[in-house]
C-alpha positions as CSV (number, residue, x, y, z in Angstrom):
1,X,-8.1,2.6,15.7
2,X,-5.1,4.0,13.9
3,X,-4.9,6.8,16.6
4,X,-4.8,4.2,19.3
5,X,-2.1,2.1,17.7
6,X,0.1,5.0,16.7
7,X,0.7,5.8,20.4
8,X,2.5,3.0,22.3
9,X,1.4,4.3,25.7
10,X,-2.3,4.3,24.7
11,X,-1.9,0.9,23.1
12,X,-0.5,-0.6,26.3
13,X,-3.0,1.1,28.5
14,X,-5.9,-0.4,26.5
15,X,-4.1,-3.8,26.3
16,X,-3.7,-3.9,30.1
17,X,-7.4,-2.8,30.6
18,X,-8.5,-5.7,28.5
19,X,-6.1,-8.0,30.3
20,X,-7.4,-6.8,33.7
21,X,-11.0,-7.5,32.6
22,X,-9.9,-11.0,31.7
23,X,-8.1,-11.4,35.1
24,X,-11.3,-10.1,36.8
25,X,-13.2,-12.7,34.9
26,X,-10.9,-15.5,36.1
27,X,-11.3,-14.2,39.7
28,X,-15.1,-14.3,39.4
29,X,-15.1,-17.8,38.1
30,X,-12.2,-19.1,40.2
31,X,-13.7,-22.1,42.0
32,X,-10.6,-23.4,43.6
33,X,-9.8,-20.6,46.0
34,X,-7.9,-17.3,46.3
35,X,-4.4,-19.0,46.5
36,X,-4.8,-20.5,43.0
37,X,-6.0,-17.2,41.6
38,X,-3.0,-15.3,42.9
39,X,-0.7,-18.0,41.6
40,X,-2.2,-17.4,38.2
41,X,-1.7,-13.6,38.5
42,X,1.9,-13.9,39.5
43,X,2.6,-16.5,36.8
44,X,1.0,-14.1,34.2
45,X,3.2,-11.2,35.5
46,X,6.3,-13.5,35.6
47,X,5.7,-14.4,31.9
48,X,5.1,-10.8,30.8
49,X,8.3,-9.6,32.4
50,X,10.2,-12.7,31.2
51,X,9.1,-12.1,27.6
52,X,10.3,-8.5,27.8
53,X,13.7,-9.5,29.4
54,X,14.5,-12.5,27.2
55,X,13.1,-10.9,24.1
56,X,15.5,-8.0,24.5
57,X,18.4,-10.3,25.4
58,X,17.8,-12.1,22.1
59,X,17.4,-8.8,20.3
60,X,20.7,-7.6,21.6
61,X,22.5,-10.8,20.6
62,X,20.7,-11.9,17.4
63,X,20.3,-8.4,15.9
64,X,22.0,-5.4,17.5
65,X,25.4,-6.7,18.4
66,X,25.7,-8.9,15.2
67,X,24.6,-6.1,12.9
68,X,26.4,-3.1,14.5
69,X,29.7,-3.8,12.6
70,X,27.8,-3.4,9.3
71,X,26.3,-0.1,10.2
72,X,28.1,3.0,8.7
73,X,30.0,4.9,11.3
74,X,27.9,8.1,10.9
75,X,24.7,6.1,11.8
76,X,26.1,4.2,14.8
77,X,25.4,7.1,17.2
78,X,21.6,6.7,16.6
79,X,21.8,3.2,18.0
80,X,24.2,3.9,20.9
81,X,22.7,7.2,22.0
82,X,19.0,6.5,21.5
83,X,18.0,2.8,20.9
84,X,20.4,1.0,23.1
85,X,19.9,3.1,26.3
86,X,16.1,2.8,26.0
87,X,16.3,-1.0,25.3
88,X,18.6,-1.4,28.3
89,X,16.1,0.3,30.6
90,X,13.4,-2.2,29.7
91,X,15.9,-5.0,29.7
92,X,17.3,-4.5,33.2
93,X,13.9,-3.8,34.8
94,X,12.4,-6.8,32.9
95,X,15.1,-9.0,34.5
96,X,14.5,-7.6,38.0
97,X,10.7,-8.1,37.9
98,X,10.9,-11.5,36.2
99,X,12.9,-12.8,39.1
100,X,10.8,-11.0,41.7
101,X,7.5,-12.4,40.3
102,X,9.1,-15.8,40.0
103,X,10.2,-15.8,43.7
104,X,6.7,-14.5,44.8
105,X,5.1,-17.3,42.7
106,X,7.3,-20.0,44.2
107,X,6.6,-18.6,47.7
108,X,2.9,-18.5,47.0
109,X,2.9,-22.1,45.8
110,X,4.8,-23.1,48.9
111,X,8.0,-24.4,47.4
112,X,10.5,-21.5,47.5
113,X,12.9,-23.1,49.9
114,X,12.7,-26.5,48.3
115,X,13.4,-25.0,44.9
116,X,16.3,-22.8,46.0
117,X,17.9,-25.8,47.7
118,X,17.3,-27.9,44.5
119,X,15.0,-30.3,46.3
120,X,17.8,-31.4,48.8
121,X,15.7,-30.3,51.8
122,X,13.3,-33.1,51.0
123,X,13.6,-36.8,51.6
124,X,13.5,-38.3,49.1
125,X,14.9,-35.5,47.0
126,X,12.1,-33.6,45.3
127,X,13.0,-34.0,41.6
128,X,10.4,-31.5,40.4
129,X,11.8,-28.9,42.8
130,X,15.3,-29.8,41.6
131,X,14.4,-28.9,38.0
132,X,12.4,-25.7,38.8
133,X,15.1,-24.7,41.3
134,X,17.8,-25.1,38.6
135,X,15.7,-22.8,36.3
136,X,15.3,-20.3,39.2
137,X,19.0,-20.3,39.9
138,X,19.9,-19.8,36.2
139,X,17.4,-16.9,36.1
140,X,18.9,-15.4,39.3
141,X,22.4,-15.7,37.9
142,X,21.3,-14.1,34.6
143,X,19.6,-11.2,36.4
144,X,22.7,-10.7,38.5
145,X,24.8,-10.6,35.3
146,X,22.4,-7.9,34.0
147,X,22.8,-5.7,37.0
148,X,26.3,-6.4,38.2
149,X,28.2,-6.8,34.8
150,X,26.1,-5.9,31.7
151,X,24.5,-2.6,32.8
152,X,27.6,-1.1,34.4
153,X,29.7,-2.1,31.4
154,X,27.1,-0.7,28.9
155,X,27.0,2.6,30.7
156,X,30.7,3.1,30.0
157,X,30.7,1.7,26.5
158,X,27.7,3.9,25.5
159,X,29.2,7.0,27.0
160,X,26.5,7.4,29.7
161,X,29.4,7.3,32.2
162,X,32.8,8.9,31.5
163,X,35.6,6.6,30.3
164,X,38.5,6.8,27.9
165,X,38.7,4.7,24.7
166,X,40.4,1.8,26.5
167,X,37.8,1.8,29.2
168,X,35.0,1.8,26.6
169,X,36.6,-1.0,24.6
170,X,37.0,-3.1,27.8
171,X,33.5,-2.3,28.9
172,X,32.1,-3.3,25.5
173,X,33.9,-6.6,25.7
174,X,32.7,-7.3,29.3
175,X,29.1,-6.4,28.3
176,X,29.3,-8.7,25.2
177,X,30.7,-11.7,27.2
178,X,28.1,-11.5,30.0
179,X,25.3,-11.0,27.5
180,X,26.5,-14.1,25.6
181,X,26.7,-16.0,28.9
182,X,23.0,-15.0,29.5
183,X,22.0,-16.1,26.0
184,X,23.8,-19.4,26.6
185,X,22.0,-19.9,29.9
186,X,18.6,-18.7,28.6
187,X,17.8,-21.9,26.6
188,X,18.3,-24.4,29.5
189,X,16.6,-21.9,31.9
190,X,13.6,-21.8,29.7
191,X,13.6,-25.6,29.4
192,X,13.4,-25.9,33.2
193,X,10.7,-23.2,33.5
194,X,8.4,-24.3,30.7
195,X,8.6,-28.1,31.1
196,X,8.4,-28.2,34.9
197,X,4.7,-27.1,35.1
198,X,3.7,-29.7,32.6
199,X,5.7,-32.6,34.0
200,X,5.4,-32.0,37.7
201,X,2.3,-29.6,38.0
């Protein structure tokens, strides 16, 4: 067991094998049709990628960015050269796949257009679609922030892309601001996402 747990790749392979057995079990015992089964699969994937994305967003804001000023100068390169680039890889792809799985899920459930138009394509206005649509738009804005502002800025501030000291300082500030915007938006986004299924089904 220690050999399995000491290797992250092997840990995750076995974890996914167990999860896929569970998914197969749900498929065998799914009495309400294929559509509901695939909704469950896409919801599961949406949550997995979302946990990775928001977990890393909160790690950056609650831990790394806050603690970096306290780290001795000679130790900072370990974070900026090794930890941050790796975390940013999973962070940005977690964001992309969270949004993709969410859009597929909404399409599969038949309310993608209604959600993206915040329920205004319905008469009367679909309040449930307004709430889930608000959550979707907050998530889309956050993912765009990751790819359009945070990742390009971090490439400069971490030295992955050439830039002088002023460019790095400006990029670090841009990355911080948009990361804080995403942290600010994450709590209301999660309220929309988590409560909607319970209240409106």
